[in-house]
N, C-alpha and C positions, 0 to 999 in steps of 0.2 A: 584749265581755261585761262585765257588772258582777259583782263578787264577791258571792256569797251572804252575807247578814248572819250566817248560822250559821257560815260559815267564818271571817269576821272575828272573831266572838266566840270561836271556838275558838283562833285564833292569838294574840290579844292577851295571854293569860297567859304565853305563851312569848316574846313580843317586847315588852319594856317600852317606855315613852315614848321616842320618837325612833328606834326600831329597826324600826318598821313605819309606812308612810305611804301614804295614798291621795290626798295633796294633788297638784293638777294640775301645779304647777311641778316637783316632784320626779319625777313620772311622765314629764314631757316630757324631763327630763335623762337618763333611762334608756331612752328610746324609740329611740335610734339608736346606731350605731357608726361606725367609720371608712369603712364602705362607702357612707355617706350614705343608706342605706335607713332607714326609720323606721316604727314602729308603736307605738301607745300601750299600755303595760301598765296593768293595773287597780290594781296596788299594787307597792310596792318594799319589800323587807325587807333588813335589815343584820345578819345573824347574827354572833355572836362565838364560838359553840361548835358542836361537832359535834351535840350533842343538839338544839339548836334546828333544825338542818337536818333531822334525822330527823323531828321533830314537824311541821315545815312540809310535808314531802313526804307524810307520812301523812295529814294533814288535807286537803291539796289533792287527793290521790288519792281520798279519800272523796267529794269534790265534783266530781271530774273536771275540775280546774282546771289549766291548764298552769303549769309551773315552768321558768324560764329562768335558768340560771346565768350570771354575768357577772363578768369581771375588771375591766379598765379600758377596755374598748371600743375597743382599738386595731386589732382585726382588720378586714380589708377585704372580707370575704365575706358580711356580714350574719348571721354565725353567732349573734350575741346579740340580734338584733332580735326582739321579742316579737310575731310576726306573728298569733298567735291570742289576743292579750291575756294575761291571767293574771298571775302574780307573778314579777317579776324578783328574783333573789337576788344582790345585790351583795356580793361577798366582801371589800370594801375594808377592813372592820374586823377581819377575821380575818387579821391581818398580822404575827403573831409569828414570829420565828426561834426555834423551840423549843429546838434544840440544834445546836451545831457540834461534831463529833466527829472531829478530825484523825486520831486513832489508827486509826479504822475507815474513814477517808476518806468520811464521810457528813455530811449536814446534814438536820435535820428541820424543815420549815417549814409554815406555814399557807398557803392558796392566795392570799391577798391580798398577800403579800410582793412588793415590786417586784423585778424582775430586777436592776436596777442597785444597789438597796440590799443585796441578797444578796451581790453581787460585792464591794462595799465591805466588808461584814462578814467576808468570807472572806480578804481581802488580808493582814491581820496573821498569819494562820495559814499563808500560803504556798500557798493553794489557790484554785481557781475552779470555777464550774459552767459547762461549755463552751457551752450554748446562749446565743446573744447576738443576738437580733433587733435590727434598727436602732432599734426602739422601746424598747430595754431600759431607758432611764431612766424610762419611764412604764408599761410593760406588767407584768402580774403573772405570777408563777410558775404560778398556776392557769390563766390564759389560755394561757401557753406550752404547758402540758401538754394542755389541751383541743384545741389546734390542731396540736400537735407542731411548734411554731414554733422555728426553729433559728437561721439566720444564717450569716455567713461561716465560722465556725470548724467547721461541720459537716463540711467536707471532710476534716479530720484527726481530729476528736474525736467526731463523731456528733451526733445530734439528741436531744431529750428522751427518746425511747424508749431510747436507749443509755446514758443518764445518769440514769436513775431506778431505784431499787431496789424501792420499794414505795409503796403508797398506802392511805389510809383514805378511804372514800367512802360515799355513801348512794345506793342503787338507787331506781328508780322505784316500788318497793313500799313505800318508807319504811324499809327495813331497812339498818342500817349494817353495814359489813364491812371487813375488811383483806385486802390481797393483796400478793404480793411478799415480800421478805425484808429483813433488815438486813445481809445478807452479799453479797459480790460474785459468789458462785456459788449456784445454787439449781436443783433439778430436782424440784420437788414440785408436781405437778398442772399444770393449764392456766395459761398466762401471762396472767392477767387484767390485770396492770399494763400491759403493752404494748397490750392490747386497749382499755383505757380511754383511754390517751394517744392523742390524735387523734380521739376519738369526739365531740368538740364538745358535750359535755354532754348527749348523747342517751341515754346508758346509765346514768350515775350522776353525782352531784355530788361532786367531790373536796374533802375537808375537811382533808387533811394529806398531805404528800409527803415521802418519804425519798429524798434526792437523792445520787447518786454524785459525789464530788468528785475533781478532778484536780489534781496539783501544778502550780503556776504555773511555766513555764519562766523561766529567769533572763535570757534575751536574746531579742530579736526583731529582724528586719531586713526592711525594706520595699523592694520592687523595682517600678519602673514601666517597662513596655515598650510602645512604640507601634509600630503596624503599618500597612502600606500599605492594607490592606483588612480587612474583617471575617472573610473566609475564612482569611486568613493567621493572624489572631489565634486563630481557632477551632482551626486545626491545631496551633498552639503549645500550646493548652490540652491537647489530646490527647497531645502529646509530653511535657509536664510531668507529666501523671498516669500516663504509662507508665514513668517512671523511679522508682528506689527511694525518693527523698526526697519525703515528702508535705508540701506547704505547709500552713500553718494557715489561709490565706485565698488564694483565687484568684478574683479578680473580673474580669468582662468588661464593657466599656463600648463601645457601637458609635459610629459616626461621628456619627449624628444626636444622640445623647446628649452627646457631647463638645462639639459646637457649641452645643447648648442650655446646657450647664454653663458654657462659656466666656462666652456672652452674659450669663449671670447672675453668674458668679463671677470674671470678669476674666482677664487674660492669663496667670495662673499655670496655667490649664487648657490643655493642648496641643491642637492640632488635628491629627487623624490619621484614617486609615481605621478604626482601632479601637485600644483600649488594654487592657492587662492590668495589674491591681494585684495584686501577689503578696506575701505575707508568709510568712517562714520563721522558726520559733521553735526554741529548744533551749538547750543550755548553751554558755557562751562559748567553750570550747575546741573544740567540734564544729561550731559554727554556720558558720564560714567555708567549710568543705568542703560543707556542706549548701547554702549560698547558691550556691556555685560549680556544684554539680550542677543546681540549678534554673535558673540563668542560662544554662547550656549548652543545656538543653532549650528555653528560651525563644528562643534564637537560631535563625534559620532563614530561609527564603525569606519576604520581605515585612517583616522587622524593619526599622524606621526608627531607633529610638533605645532604649537601655536604660540606666536609671539606678538605682543602689543608694543609698538614704539612709544617711548615716553618723551623723546626729544626730536627736534628737526633733523639732527644728524642721523638718528636711528631710522627715522622715516625715509631719508634719502638712501640709507643702506638697504632697507627692506625693498625699495623699488628698483634696486640695481638690476635684478634679473629682467624685469619688464623693459627697462631702458636699453639693455644690451641686445635685445632680440633682433631689431631691424638691421643694425649693422652686421650682426652675426650671420643672418640669413644670406646677406649679399656675398659673404665670403664663400658660401657653398654654391649659390646659384644666382648669377646676375640676371637670369631670366625667370625668376620666381613668378609663380601664378598666385596672386593674392586675392582671395575671395572673402566675402563677409556675409555668410549666410545666417539666417535667423530661424529659430524654432521656438515654440512655447517653452518656457523655462522647465516645466515638468518633464519635457521630452529631451532635455539636454543629455541625460545619460545615454539614451538611445542614439543620439547623433554622434556623441564621442565614440561609443563602441563601434558604430557603423563606419566612421571614418578610419578607425584603426584597421578594420577588416578590409576596407577598400585599399588602403595603403599596402597591405600585405598581398592582396589579390593582384594588384597592378605592379607591384614591386616599384613603388614610387615613394620617395622620401617626403613625408608630410609633417609639418609643424602646425599645431593648433593652439591658439590662444585668443583672448578677446573679452568682450564685455558680457560676461556670463549672466549678469543680473537681468539682462534683456533677452537672454538666449541667443545673443549675437556673437557667433564664433568666427574668428578670422582663420580660415583654412588656407595654409600656404603650401603649395606644391612646389618642390625644389628640384626640378630636373637639371641634370648636370651635363647631358649630351643629347644628341638628336634622338636617339632611341628612347631615352627617358622622357623627352619632350612629347613624343608621340604617345607614349603610355600615359603621360600626365593628362593630356587632353581627353583621352578615353575615360580616365578615372574621374575627371572633372564632371563629365556628363552624368556619371553615376552618383557623384556627390550631390548634384542638384536634384536628381530623381529621388534620392534618399531624403533630402530636405523637404521636398514637396510631399512625400509620403508621410512625413511627421507633422503635417499641417504648418509647415514653415514657408519661408519666402526667399527669393534669390539674393536680396541685398537689404542690409539694415542702414547703411550710411554711405557706401561707395557709389551707389547708383548703378545704372545699366550701361549707358554709353554704347560703345561698339562691342565691348568684350562679351557682354551677356545678352545682347539683343536676340540672338538666335534661340535662346532658351526661354524667352518670354511666354511662348505658347504652353510651356510646361506649367507655368504659374498662373496663367489667366485664361479664362474661357474665350472662345472666338468672339462671342457677342460683346464681352467686356472690352476686348482689344478694339473692336469696331467702334464702340462708344468713345474710346480714347482717340481713335483716328478722327472721329467727328468733332471732338473738342479741338484737336490740333487744327483741323480745317477752319473752324470758326475763328481761332486766333491768328492763324497763319495760312490764308487760303491758297497762296502760291508755293507754300512749302520751302521758303527760303531760310527759315531760322534753324540752324544746326541740323541740316539734313543728314539722313543716314544714321541717326542715333535713336536710342530708346525703343522705338516701335519697330517690330519686324515687318 
């Protein structure tokens, strides 16, 4: 679609020179995200105020033009691809840290603030915001909230939903509103804050977030354990999570991923049936006993080697396998299918064994790793040609069916977007989906916010 001249004329007074563009080069830059899906928007706007976002949505609603909120485009599900054209709202210029308030353990930020920049700003105050996706140097807080993007520390500290106190936003009606609190406790009405987080910009556009901060532990210790096979490692995860000390990271890497990482990253990456990377944090006087409790749980049938890092250099060396994985996968398949399914931790062994069987059944190269402490496994299918791509998509459907049969769910942190929308009826009952559609209609009665995403 092309934007009506009347809409452009109405928007220009709100968006001065350089903050609204219909130029082809700029539109192409905002046509895709890390899913490698793409569709051309009709315009891109760069708001700097909440009021501009209100005006934008009001005018677009009047003309029934789609509005697609966008952070930095690091998501892998096509959640920010403007499939119906319309206006992409890039929040990159709304990037102020409005306030850091250590006394009340909160920070108020605009959606364009980068996760990594926020963490650096919090360091001198002795705090951090727990969500830490692997893309944290480049991804925005708004994007983290839109997809409930979390990362390794979720196992101990929770996702954005557990670490956000309140939001300011604009609904699909063009009406601005606030929800949540500035306090750590609140029981006043429906919890719209948690509803908006993870809604992928389909209910409202977030223009400000009040984030709950956590004191930064003084010490951290990294442990690497290798196992005879993936089943032994998966059972070790269940043992670790069944004892009282909660690690701040518990990462699983299977044998295929280890070999791939070693080919790319060198001999510092061990070869084994599977590996766990474990981090335990806390205060210096209590950390040794916590590390001892976790290592005792990690030991068991199938353990081949266990090493505890004593220095920062050793810690960096132990993490080398995990850091080598993403670039290594791209060398095999630029068209990798990256999924992030979740099952209860106790059923992780069944998931790992089932994925191995599906890889063999469909003759598809699959690399599995991820945040095992939450049962959140990143299942990466790596097709190398058209025939393998076809088999990979058939395999993916069976991966999702396996996950649901194990009481799991389709996504832990990537979201649904375009890529997994068709599988939503596997995970949710028809009446549940209809309730979600009713919620969508209440926030966005004309369906202009990020159409074609999330709900089938």
